[in-house]
C-alpha positions in Angstrom: 46.1 97.5 77.9 44.7 95.2 80.8 40.5 94.7 81.2 38.5 95.9 83.9 37.7 91.7 84.4 41.3 91.0 84.6 42.0 93.7 86.9 39.2 92.3 89.0 41.0 88.5 88.9 44.5 90.2 89.7 42.5 92.6 92.9 40.9 89.3 93.9 44.7 87.1 93.5 46.4 89.8 95.2 43.4 91.0 98.1 42.6 87.2 99.1 45.3 86.8 101.3 45.4 89.9 103.3 41.3 89.6 103.2 41.2 86.0 104.6 44.2 87.1 107.1 41.9 89.7 108.5 38.5 87.0 109.0 39.6 85.3 111.2 39.4 82.0 111.1 40.0 81.1 107.9 44.0 80.6 108.9 43.0 79.5 112.0 45.2 76.3 114.2 43.9 73.7 116.8 45.7 70.1 118.5 44.7 69.0 121.3 47.4 67.9 124.0 47.2 66.1 127.3 49.5 68.2 130.7 51.6 66.8 133.0 48.1 66.0 135.1 46.6 64.4 132.4 44.2 66.6 131.7 43.4 66.8 127.9 43.2 70.2 126.2 42.4 71.7 122.8 43.7 74.7 121.9 40.1 75.4 120.5 39.3 75.7 124.2 41.4 79.1 124.4 39.0 81.3 121.7 38.7 84.6 122.3 42.6 84.5 124.5 46.0 85.1 122.8 48.0 81.8 123.5 52.1 81.3 123.4 53.6 78.0 122.6 56.8 77.7 123.9 58.8 75.0 122.7 61.7 74.3 125.2 63.7 71.5 126.2 65.2 70.6 130.3 68.7 70.6 128.9 68.5 74.1 127.7 69.6 77.1 129.7 67.8 79.8 127.7 64.6 77.7 128.3 65.4 77.9 132.1 66.2 81.1 132.1 62.8 82.8 130.2 60.2 80.5 132.5 59.8 83.3 135.1 58.8 85.8 132.8 56.6 83.1 130.9 55.2 82.2 134.3 54.1 85.8 135.3 52.8 86.2 132.2 50.7 83.3 132.3 49.7 84.0 135.6 49.1 88.2 135.1 47.3 87.8 131.9 43.3 87.4 131.7 43.5 87.7 128.2 46.1 85.4 127.7 47.9 81.7 128.3 51.3 79.8 128.0 51.2 76.5 126.8 54.8 75.2 127.8 55.6 72.4 125.3 58.3 70.0 125.9 60.6 69.2 122.9 62.7 65.8 124.0 61.5 63.2 123.2 61.8 60.2 125.7 61.4 62.7 128.1 59.3 60.9 131.2 56.4 62.4 132.6 57.6 62.0 135.8 61.3 64.4 135.6 58.8 66.8 133.9 57.1 66.7 137.3 59.9 67.6 138.4 61.5 70.0 136.8 57.9 72.4 136.9 58.5 72.0 140.6 62.1 72.9 140.8 61.3 76.1 137.9 58.0 76.9 139.7 56.5 76.5 136.5 52.8 77.9 136.4 51.1 77.4 133.5 50.4 73.7 131.3 53.4 71.5 129.9 53.0 68.7 127.6 55.2 66.5 125.2 55.9 67.8 121.3 53.1 65.2 119.4 53.2 64.7 115.5 49.7 66.4 115.7 51.2 69.8 117.8 53.9 70.0 114.8 51.3 69.2 112.2 49.6 72.3 113.7 52.4 75.1 114.3 55.5 73.6 111.7 58.8 72.3 112.4 61.7 74.7 114.5 64.3 76.8 113.7 65.9 76.1 117.7 64.9 76.2 120.9 63.3 77.6 122.7 60.5 79.1 120.1 57.5 80.9 121.1 54.9 81.2 119.3 52.1 83.5 119.0 48.5 83.0 117.8 45.8 85.1 118.1 42.8 85.1 120.0 40.9 83.5 116.8 43.5 81.5 116.8 45.4 82.5 114.0 49.6 82.4 114.1 50.7 85.6 113.9 54.8 85.1 115.0 57.1 83.2 115.6 59.8 84.0 117.7 63.0 81.9 117.8 64.8 82.3 120.7 64.2 84.6 124.5 60.8 86.2 125.4 59.9 88.0 127.9 56.8 90.0 129.1 57.3 92.8 127.9 58.1 91.4 124.4 54.7 89.3 124.0 52.6 92.4 124.8 54.3 94.6 122.4 54.0 91.5 119.8 50.0 91.0 120.9 49.4 95.0 120.9 51.1 95.5 117.7 49.4 91.9 116.1 45.9 93.5 117.7 45.9 96.6 115.4 46.9 95.0 112.6 43.8 92.1 112.9 41.8 95.4 113.2 42.9 97.2 109.7 39.8 97.2 107.1 40.9 96.4 103.8 38.6 98.4 101.2 38.7 98.3 97.7 37.1 100.3 95.2 36.9 99.4 91.3 36.0 102.1 88.5 
């Protein structure tokens, strides 16, 4: 037989991760990066916006193919930003700038660094996009190509989920 005190403990253990996820800032990630223009950014400066952290490489055909959709998404959505994170050791800033010009990339690009990996984790493949909600919580990791439609669907889905209130009544 479970006593009331044990039930409270079990409920707390079960619900505390849900409450933390719904509270907004408990799992917020943050990192800094310098883009190809030399501007320093902090992920937290985008608080209040959705962030798509897109890991890619110049040699990756699917990565190159999704760039137009990511650029359009970045330009057309005032409540979202795309950050391109190049995942190639030793690539030069000059090569990245030429690549950005050739592919008409309209969002900030940076090179992967230890701080980004510590914040977002290791990858399973390229391209990989990590969707971060307006409170700075990672809500979805997508390995493979994404497009404007998919990103909008995910933003709606996770907006609806984070509005859910958890209420538990113990008698």
